[in-house]
C-alpha positions as CSV (number, residue, x, y, z in Angstrom):
1,X,-24.8,48.3,14.9
2,X,-23.7,44.9,13.7
3,X,-26.3,42.6,12.2
4,X,-25.9,38.8,12.9
5,X,-27.2,36.6,10.2
6,X,-26.6,33.1,8.9
7,X,-25.7,32.1,5.4
8,X,-28.9,30.3,5.0
9,X,-31.1,33.2,6.1
10,X,-29.3,35.2,3.4
11,X,-30.1,32.5,0.9
12,X,-33.8,32.4,1.9
13,X,-34.1,36.2,1.6
14,X,-32.7,36.0,-2.0
15,X,-34.9,33.0,-2.9
16,X,-38.1,34.4,-1.4
17,X,-38.4,36.7,-4.5
18,X,-37.4,33.9,-6.8
19,X,-40.1,31.5,-5.5
20,X,-42.8,33.6,-7.3
21,X,-41.2,32.6,-10.6
22,X,-41.5,28.9,-10.0
23,X,-44.4,27.1,-11.7
24,X,-46.5,24.7,-9.7
25,X,-44.6,21.7,-10.9
26,X,-41.2,23.1,-9.9
27,X,-42.6,24.2,-6.5
28,X,-44.0,20.7,-5.9
29,X,-40.7,19.1,-6.8
30,X,-38.9,21.5,-4.5
31,X,-41.3,20.6,-1.6
32,X,-40.7,16.9,-2.3
33,X,-37.0,17.3,-2.3
34,X,-37.1,19.1,1.0
35,X,-39.3,16.5,2.6
36,X,-37.1,13.7,1.3
37,X,-33.9,15.4,2.7
38,X,-35.5,15.8,6.1
39,X,-33.0,18.6,6.8
40,X,-33.9,21.7,8.7
41,X,-32.4,25.0,7.8
42,X,-29.7,26.0,10.2
43,X,-31.7,28.8,11.8
44,X,-34.3,26.2,12.8
45,X,-31.8,23.9,14.6
46,X,-31.5,25.0,18.2
47,X,-28.2,24.9,20.0
48,X,-27.9,21.7,22.1
49,X,-27.7,23.7,25.3
50,X,-27.1,20.6,27.4
51,X,-23.5,20.6,26.0
52,X,-22.8,24.2,26.8
53,X,-20.7,25.1,29.8
54,X,-20.1,28.5,31.4
55,X,-16.7,30.2,31.0
56,X,-15.5,29.2,34.5
57,X,-15.6,25.6,33.5
58,X,-13.7,25.9,30.2
59,X,-10.6,24.5,31.8
60,X,-12.3,21.9,33.9
61,X,-11.7,18.2,32.9
62,X,-14.8,16.9,31.3
63,X,-16.9,14.5,33.4
64,X,-16.2,11.5,31.1
65,X,-12.5,11.9,31.6
66,X,-12.3,12.3,35.4
67,X,-11.9,8.6,36.1
68,X,-9.4,8.0,33.3
69,X,-5.9,6.9,34.4
70,X,-3.7,9.4,32.5
71,X,-0.5,7.8,33.8
72,X,-0.9,5.3,31.0
73,X,-1.2,5.8,27.2
74,X,-4.7,5.9,25.8
75,X,-5.4,3.3,23.1
76,X,-8.2,0.9,22.2
77,X,-8.8,-2.1,19.8
78,X,-5.2,-2.4,18.8
79,X,-3.7,-5.3,16.9
80,X,-0.3,-6.4,15.6
81,X,2.2,-4.8,15.4
82,X,1.0,-2.9,18.4
83,X,-0.1,-6.0,20.3
84,X,0.2,-9.8,19.8
85,X,-3.4,-10.1,18.6
86,X,-3.7,-10.4,14.8
87,X,-6.1,-8.1,13.0
88,X,-8.7,-10.0,11.0
89,X,-8.2,-9.2,7.3
90,X,-10.9,-9.1,4.6
91,X,-10.2,-10.3,1.0
92,X,-10.5,-7.7,-1.7
93,X,-13.8,-7.8,-3.5
94,X,-15.8,-8.9,-0.6
95,X,-19.2,-7.3,-0.5
96,X,-19.8,-4.7,2.2
97,X,-22.0,-5.4,5.2
98,X,-23.3,-2.2,6.8
99,X,-24.2,-2.6,10.5
100,X,-26.5,-0.8,12.9
101,X,-23.7,1.1,14.6
102,X,-22.1,2.1,11.2
103,X,-25.0,2.2,8.7
104,X,-23.1,4.4,6.2
105,X,-19.6,2.9,6.3
106,X,-18.2,-0.6,6.0
107,X,-14.4,-0.6,6.6
108,X,-12.4,-3.5,5.3
109,X,-8.7,-3.9,6.0
110,X,-7.1,-6.1,3.3
111,X,-3.5,-6.1,4.1
112,X,-0.9,-4.7,6.5
113,X,2.9,-4.2,6.0
114,X,4.4,-3.1,9.2
115,X,2.0,-0.4,10.4
116,X,0.9,0.6,6.9
117,X,-2.5,-0.6,5.8
118,X,-4.4,-1.2,2.5
119,X,-8.1,-0.8,3.1
120,X,-11.4,-0.1,1.4
121,X,-14.0,2.3,2.7
122,X,-17.4,1.2,1.4
123,X,-19.8,4.2,1.3
124,X,-23.5,4.6,0.5
125,X,-24.7,4.2,-3.1
126,X,-22.0,1.6,-3.9
127,X,-19.2,4.1,-3.7
128,X,-15.9,2.8,-2.5
129,X,-12.5,4.3,-1.7
130,X,-9.3,2.3,-1.6
131,X,-6.5,3.5,0.7
132,X,-3.9,4.9,1.0
133,X,-5.7,7.7,-0.8
134,X,-5.1,11.3,-1.5
135,X,-8.2,13.4,-1.9
136,X,-7.9,16.4,-4.3
137,X,-9.5,19.6,-2.9
138,X,-12.6,20.9,-4.7
139,X,-13.3,23.7,-2.3
140,X,-16.6,24.9,-3.9
141,X,-17.5,21.6,-5.6
142,X,-14.9,21.9,-8.4
143,X,-11.2,21.2,-8.9
144,X,-10.0,24.4,-10.6
145,X,-9.1,23.9,-14.2
146,X,-10.6,20.4,-14.6
147,X,-14.0,19.1,-15.5
148,X,-15.7,16.4,-13.5
149,X,-15.4,14.1,-16.6
150,X,-11.6,14.5,-16.6
151,X,-11.3,13.7,-13.0
152,X,-13.5,10.6,-13.3
153,X,-12.8,9.3,-16.8
154,X,-9.1,9.9,-17.3
155,X,-7.4,6.6,-16.2
156,X,-4.4,8.5,-14.9
157,X,-6.7,10.5,-12.5
158,X,-9.8,8.3,-11.8
159,X,-10.2,9.9,-8.3
160,X,-12.6,7.9,-6.1
161,X,-13.2,10.8,-3.7
162,X,-12.6,14.6,-3.4
163,X,-13.0,17.1,-0.7
164,X,-15.4,20.1,-0.5
165,X,-15.4,22.9,2.0
166,X,-18.5,23.6,4.1
167,X,-17.7,27.2,4.9
168,X,-17.1,28.2,1.3
169,X,-20.1,26.2,-0.1
170,X,-22.3,27.8,2.6
171,X,-21.1,31.2,1.6
172,X,-21.4,30.7,-2.1
173,X,-23.7,29.4,-3.5
174,X,-25.4,28.4,-0.3
175,X,-26.2,24.9,0.9
176,X,-30.0,25.2,0.6
177,X,-29.5,25.7,-3.1
178,X,-27.1,22.7,-3.3
179,X,-29.7,20.7,-1.4
180,X,-32.5,21.7,-3.6
181,X,-30.4,20.7,-6.7
182,X,-30.2,17.2,-5.3
183,X,-27.1,17.6,-3.2
184,X,-23.5,18.2,-4.2
185,X,-23.1,14.9,-6.1
186,X,-25.8,16.0,-8.6
187,X,-24.9,19.6,-8.4
188,X,-21.4,19.0,-9.7
189,X,-22.3,15.8,-11.7
190,X,-20.1,13.6,-9.5
191,X,-21.1,10.1,-8.6
192,X,-18.1,9.2,-6.4
193,X,-17.2,9.9,-2.8
194,X,-17.3,13.4,-1.3
195,X,-15.8,14.4,2.1
196,X,-16.6,17.8,3.5
197,X,-14.5,19.8,5.9
198,X,-16.6,21.3,8.7
199,X,-15.4,24.9,8.4
200,X,-13.1,24.5,11.4
201,X,-9.9,25.2,9.5
202,X,-11.2,28.7,8.7
203,X,-10.8,29.5,12.4
204,X,-7.1,29.5,11.6
205,X,-7.0,30.7,7.9
206,X,-9.5,33.4,8.6
207,X,-8.8,34.1,12.2
208,X,-8.6,37.9,11.7
209,X,-12.3,37.7,10.5
210,X,-13.5,35.3,13.2
211,X,-14.7,35.5,16.8
212,X,-14.8,32.2,18.6
213,X,-17.1,31.5,21.5
214,X,-18.6,28.5,23.3
215,X,-21.6,28.9,21.0
216,X,-19.7,28.7,17.8
217,X,-17.6,31.0,15.5
218,X,-18.7,34.3,13.9
219,X,-17.1,35.3,10.7
220,X,-17.0,38.6,8.9
221,X,-17.9,38.3,5.3
222,X,-14.5,38.1,3.4
223,X,-16.1,39.3,0.2
224,X,-17.7,42.4,1.7
225,X,-14.9,44.2,3.6
226,X,-17.0,47.3,4.5
227,X,-20.0,45.3,5.6
228,X,-20.9,45.0,9.3
229,X,-22.6,41.6,8.5
230,X,-21.3,38.7,10.6
231,X,-22.1,35.0,9.9
232,X,-22.5,32.4,12.6
233,X,-21.2,28.9,12.3
234,X,-22.2,26.7,15.3
235,X,-21.7,22.9,15.3
236,X,-25.4,22.7,14.5
237,X,-25.0,25.0,11.5
238,X,-22.0,23.1,10.2
239,X,-23.8,19.8,10.3
240,X,-27.0,21.2,8.8
241,X,-24.9,22.6,5.9
242,X,-23.2,19.2,5.5
243,X,-26.5,17.4,5.6
244,X,-27.7,19.8,2.9
245,X,-24.5,19.1,0.8
246,X,-25.0,15.4,1.2
247,X,-21.4,14.4,1.5
248,X,-20.5,10.8,2.2
249,X,-18.1,11.8,5.0
250,X,-18.7,14.8,7.1
251,X,-16.3,16.3,9.6
252,X,-17.3,17.5,13.0
253,X,-16.8,21.2,13.8
254,X,-13.8,21.4,16.1
255,X,-12.2,24.3,17.8
256,X,-9.0,24.6,15.8
257,X,-6.0,26.6,17.1
258,X,-2.9,27.2,15.0
259,X,-0.2,24.7,15.9
260,X,2.3,27.6,16.4
261,X,0.1,29.5,18.9
262,X,2.0,30.1,22.1
263,X,-1.0,29.8,24.5
264,X,-1.3,26.6,26.5
265,X,-4.6,27.7,28.1
266,X,-6.2,28.3,24.6
267,X,-5.2,24.8,23.5
268,X,-6.7,23.3,26.6
269,X,-10.0,25.2,26.2
270,X,-10.1,24.1,22.5
271,X,-9.5,20.5,23.3
272,X,-12.3,20.2,25.8
273,X,-14.6,22.3,23.6
274,X,-13.9,20.0,20.6
275,X,-15.4,17.1,22.7
276,X,-18.5,19.2,23.5
277,X,-18.9,20.4,20.0
278,X,-18.7,16.8,18.8
279,X,-21.7,15.9,21.0
280,X,-23.6,18.9,19.5
281,X,-22.7,17.7,16.0
282,X,-24.1,14.3,16.6
283,X,-27.2,15.7,18.2
284,X,-27.8,17.8,15.0
285,X,-27.0,15.0,12.5
286,X,-30.2,14.1,10.7
287,X,-28.9,11.6,8.1
288,X,-26.8,9.0,9.8
289,X,-27.9,6.2,7.5
290,X,-26.6,8.1,4.5
291,X,-23.7,10.2,5.8
292,X,-20.8,9.5,8.1
293,X,-19.6,11.9,10.7
294,X,-15.9,11.7,11.6
295,X,-14.3,13.1,14.8
296,X,-11.1,15.2,14.7
297,X,-8.4,14.7,17.2
298,X,-7.1,18.1,18.6
299,X,-4.8,19.0,21.4
300,X,-2.0,21.0,19.8
301,X,1.5,19.5,19.9
302,X,1.1,18.1,23.4
303,X,1.9,14.4,23.0
304,X,3.1,13.7,26.5
305,X,1.5,11.0,28.7
306,X,-1.7,12.6,30.0
307,X,-1.3,15.6,27.6
308,X,-4.0,17.3,25.6
309,X,-3.9,14.9,22.6
310,X,-4.2,12.1,25.1
311,X,-7.2,13.7,26.7
312,X,-8.9,14.3,23.4
313,X,-8.3,10.7,22.4
314,X,-9.7,9.5,25.7
315,X,-12.8,11.6,25.1
316,X,-13.3,9.9,21.7
317,X,-12.7,6.5,23.2
318,X,-15.7,7.2,25.5
319,X,-17.8,8.1,22.4
320,X,-16.4,5.4,20.0
321,X,-19.6,3.6,19.3
322,X,-21.1,6.6,17.5
323,X,-17.9,7.5,15.6
324,X,-17.3,5.7,12.3
325,X,-13.9,7.2,11.6
326,X,-11.2,9.5,12.9
327,X,-9.2,12.4,11.6
328,X,-5.9,13.9,12.9
329,X,-6.3,17.7,12.9
330,X,-4.4,20.8,14.0
331,X,-1.3,20.1,12.0
332,X,0.4,21.3,8.7
333,X,0.3,24.9,10.2
334,X,3.9,25.7,10.4
335,X,5.0,23.4,13.3
336,X,8.3,21.6,13.1
337,X,8.5,18.3,11.3
338,X,9.7,16.7,14.5
339,X,6.5,17.9,16.3
340,X,4.4,16.9,13.2
341,X,5.4,13.3,13.0
342,X,5.2,12.8,16.7
343,X,1.5,13.8,16.8
344,X,0.7,11.6,13.8
345,X,2.6,8.7,15.5
346,X,0.7,9.1,18.8
347,X,-2.7,9.3,17.2
348,X,-2.0,6.2,15.0
349,X,-0.8,4.2,18.0
350,X,-3.9,5.2,20.0
351,X,-6.8,5.1,17.5
352,X,-8.6,1.8,16.9
353,X,-7.3,-0.3,14.0
354,X,-10.7,-1.2,12.7
355,X,-11.7,2.3,11.7
356,X,-10.2,4.7,9.1
357,X,-7.6,7.3,10.0
358,X,-7.4,10.6,8.0
359,X,-4.6,13.2,8.3
360,X,-6.1,16.5,7.4
361,X,-4.4,19.1,5.3
362,X,-1.3,17.1,4.4
363,X,-0.3,16.6,0.7
364,X,3.5,16.6,0.3
365,X,4.5,13.2,-1.3
366,X,7.2,12.7,1.3
367,X,4.7,13.2,4.1
368,X,2.3,10.7,2.6
369,X,5.0,8.0,2.3
370,X,6.2,8.5,5.9
371,X,2.8,8.9,7.5
372,X,1.4,5.9,5.8
373,X,4.2,3.9,7.3
374,X,3.0,5.2,10.7
375,X,-0.6,4.0,9.9
376,X,-2.5,6.9,8.2
377,X,-5.1,6.0,5.5
378,X,-6.4,9.2,4.0
379,X,-5.0,12.7,3.1
380,X,-6.1,15.9,1.5
381,X,-4.3,19.2,0.6
382,X,-4.5,22.0,-1.9
383,X,-0.8,21.7,-2.5
384,X,-0.7,19.6,-5.7
385,X,-3.4,21.7,-7.5
386,X,-2.4,25.1,-6.2
387,X,1.2,24.6,-6.9
388,X,0.3,23.4,-10.4
389,X,-1.3,26.7,-11.2
390,X,2.0,28.4,-10.1
391,X,3.9,26.3,-12.6
392,X,5.3,23.6,-10.3
393,X,5.1,20.0,-11.4
394,X,5.4,17.1,-9.1
395,X,7.9,14.4,-10.1
396,X,9.8,11.5,-8.6
397,X,13.5,11.8,-8.0
398,X,15.7,14.1,-6.0
399,X,14.2,16.3,-3.3
400,X,12.1,18.4,-3.4
401,X,10.6,16.3,-6.1
402,X,9.4,19.3,-8.2
403,X,10.1,21.1,-11.5
404,X,9.5,24.8,-11.5
405,X,8.6,25.1,-15.2
406,X,8.4,28.9,-15.2
407,X,12.2,28.9,-14.8
408,X,14.2,29.8,-17.9
409,X,16.1,26.5,-17.6
410,X,13.1,24.8,-19.2
411,X,12.5,27.2,-22.0
412,X,14.2,24.9,-24.6
413,X,13.6,21.5,-22.8
414,X,12.0,19.1,-25.2
415,X,11.2,16.4,-22.6
416,X,7.8,15.8,-21.2
417,X,7.3,16.5,-17.4
418,X,7.7,12.8,-16.4
419,X,8.6,9.9,-18.7
420,X,6.0,7.2,-18.5
421,X,3.3,9.4,-16.9
422,X,-0.2,8.8,-18.3
423,X,-1.5,12.4,-17.6
424,X,-2.9,14.6,-20.4
425,X,0.3,16.7,-20.5
426,X,2.8,13.9,-20.7
427,X,0.9,11.4,-22.7
428,X,-0.1,14.2,-25.0
429,X,3.5,15.1,-25.7
430,X,3.5,18.6,-24.3
431,X,7.2,19.4,-23.7
432,X,8.5,21.3,-20.8
433,X,9.4,24.1,-23.1
434,X,5.8,24.3,-24.4
435,X,4.4,24.4,-20.8
436,X,7.0,27.0,-19.9
437,X,5.7,29.3,-22.7
438,X,2.1,28.7,-21.7
439,X,2.8,29.4,-18.1
440,X,4.7,32.6,-18.8
441,X,1.8,33.9,-20.8
442,X,-0.8,32.9,-18.2
443,X,-2.6,30.7,-20.8
444,X,-5.5,28.8,-19.1
445,X,-4.4,25.6,-20.9
446,X,-1.3,25.6,-18.7
447,X,-3.4,25.4,-15.5
448,X,-5.4,22.5,-17.0
449,X,-2.3,20.5,-18.1
450,X,-0.4,21.2,-14.9
451,X,-3.3,20.3,-12.6
452,X,-4.0,17.2,-14.6
453,X,-0.4,16.1,-14.2
454,X,-0.1,16.8,-10.5
455,X,-3.2,14.9,-9.6
456,X,-2.1,12.1,-11.8
457,X,1.2,12.0,-10.0
458,X,-0.6,11.9,-6.6
459,X,-2.8,9.0,-7.8
460,X,0.3,7.2,-9.2
461,X,2.0,7.7,-5.8
462,X,-0.8,6.3,-3.6
463,X,-1.5,3.4,-6.0
464,X,2.1,2.4,-5.8
465,X,2.0,2.6,-2.0
466,X,-1.1,0.4,-1.9
467,X,0.4,-2.2,-4.2
468,X,3.5,-2.3,-2.0
469,X,1.4,-2.8,1.1
470,X,-0.7,-5.5,-0.5
471,X,2.5,-7.3,-1.4
472,X,3.9,-6.8,2.1
473,X,7.0,-4.9,0.8
474,X,6.2,-1.4,2.0
475,X,9.5,-1.1,3.9
476,X,11.4,-1.6,0.7
477,X,9.1,0.8,-1.2
478,X,9.8,3.5,1.4
479,X,13.6,2.9,1.3
480,X,13.6,3.2,-2.5
481,X,11.5,6.4,-2.4
482,X,13.8,7.9,0.3
483,X,17.0,6.9,-1.5
484,X,15.7,8.4,-4.7
485,X,14.9,11.7,-3.0
486,X,17.9,12.0,-0.7
487,X,21.0,10.8,-2.4
488,X,23.3,12.1,0.2
489,X,25.7,15.0,0.3
490,X,28.6,12.7,-0.7
491,X,26.7,12.1,-4.0
492,X,25.9,15.7,-4.6
493,X,22.4,15.4,-3.2
494,X,20.6,16.0,0.1
495,X,20.9,13.9,3.3
496,X,17.8,12.3,4.7
497,X,16.2,14.7,7.1
498,X,16.5,13.7,10.7
499,X,12.7,13.8,11.2
500,X,12.3,11.3,8.4
501,X,14.8,8.9,9.9
502,X,13.2,9.2,13.3
503,X,9.6,8.7,12.1
504,X,10.5,5.7,9.9
505,X,12.6,4.2,12.7
506,X,9.5,4.4,14.9
507,X,7.6,2.6,12.2
508,X,10.2,-0.1,12.1
509,X,11.9,1.0,8.8
510,X,15.6,1.8,8.9
511,X,16.9,4.3,6.2
C-alpha cells in the first residue's frame, strides 16, 4: 500500500526528535521566528475547494471568459510602438514608490528602443534588478562551483538576482528548515534578489515520476527508487514552501505540459487549470507585502486568435489587479524555433507594458538578444552553468558562440577564453590549454573557472543590451550581434536562421 506524505511532514518527523536537543533559548528563538513568518506548514493549509471543478468541467470555458470576444486579440494597457499612446518613462535613480495593489514591487521603465525595454524592478529590502537580466540558476540555493561572495563581489559577475527551485528545496533540505534559518537569503548568505520556480517544471522533467490531478501533482521520490512514498505538491503547498523560502518573486504553480506533446485536450485542460490554480495560489499566499507572486502564461503552441494562449491571457487580464508580474511558460522544451518566437511575440504584444515580463527556461545568448527585441525583460536557464561544467565556454563571434575546451584543438592554445573578459579565468590569465588540461582531468578548479566565465559572459551580454536600449540603438546592437554570429555561407560562415529573420522583422529590425 502506498503512503502519501508531504515533504514538510517528513521534515517534522525528523525534527521532532531533534527538538529535544534545543535549549530553551534556541526554542524560544524558533518560536519567535515561526510567529514572525506567519506561515503555516503545508499540511495545515487546506485546499481552496471553491476553485476545484469536477472532471466533466475540465474542458468547459471558465466563467470569467464566457463573455470575452475571442474574435479579437487579447491585450491590455499597451503603449507605443503597439499603440499611439506613449509609455510614461521614469528616470534612473528615482526612488521606488510601493503601492497598495503592488506592495512588494515597484516597476520603473526607463527607456525603450523599438519594443525592447530597459527597466528596474524594485523589490523589498532595497533590492533592485535592472533589466534585461539573466538569472543564474541556483537550484538548491547555490550555483554549483561558486561561492556567494564570488557571485556578489566579483565585478564581472555581480548578479542582482538568482533563481531557486521550490521542488528541490522542499525535497532537500526542506523549506521548514530554510524558514527557521531565517529564509533562503540568510541560509545562503545572499542579500540580493531571489526568484523561485513553483515546481511546475518538474511536471515535465519528472513526468515519469508524477501523477497530475485537479488537486495537484504527486511525485515519487527520485532519490528513493524502491520506496512507495509519494509526495504531494498542490498550489497551496507550493506557495507555503515559497513563503517559507522567502523569495522576492514567487511563481504560481501551473499545469505544465511539454510543448511537443501531441494532445490538444491535455493542453486545454492544463490552460484552464492553470487559471484555477492561480486563484488557489493567491488564496494561500500569506506574505503579499514581502513577496511577489507572478502568473505564468500557458496554452501550448496555440497562438491563433481565440486560441489557448489567448484564453490564458484573457484569464490573467481578468485577474490583473492582483498580479504584479507575468511569465511566459511552456517553452524551451523541444518545440521548433518558429513556434517558440511566435509564442513569445504573442505574449509580449498582449501583456501590459507597465509590468515585468519573464521568459522561463531560456538562456541561449541568441535567444536573449532576439526575445528582448520582442519585449522580454527577464530570463533564466541552467545552460550557461551546466555547459560550463561540461567544458563549453560562451564567447562572442561566429555561431554557435561557444568553445568546446575539452577538444584537442585547444591543448596547446595559449590564449585566454575571451580577450578583454574580466572573469576570474580570463583576467587571471588561464590559457585555453590550461583549462583543457584541468577539464580532461576533472579537476574541480575547471568547473569553478568555467562557471565564473560563463556567468560573466551572460552579465556582459545583458549589460551591453541594456546600454544599447538606454541609448536607443538596440536595433544596431542586434544587427552587429547577428552579423557577428552569422557571417553568411558566402563568407565561410552560417546564414542567418529564418526564424531569427522573421522574429526580428516582427520587432521592426531588418537583418
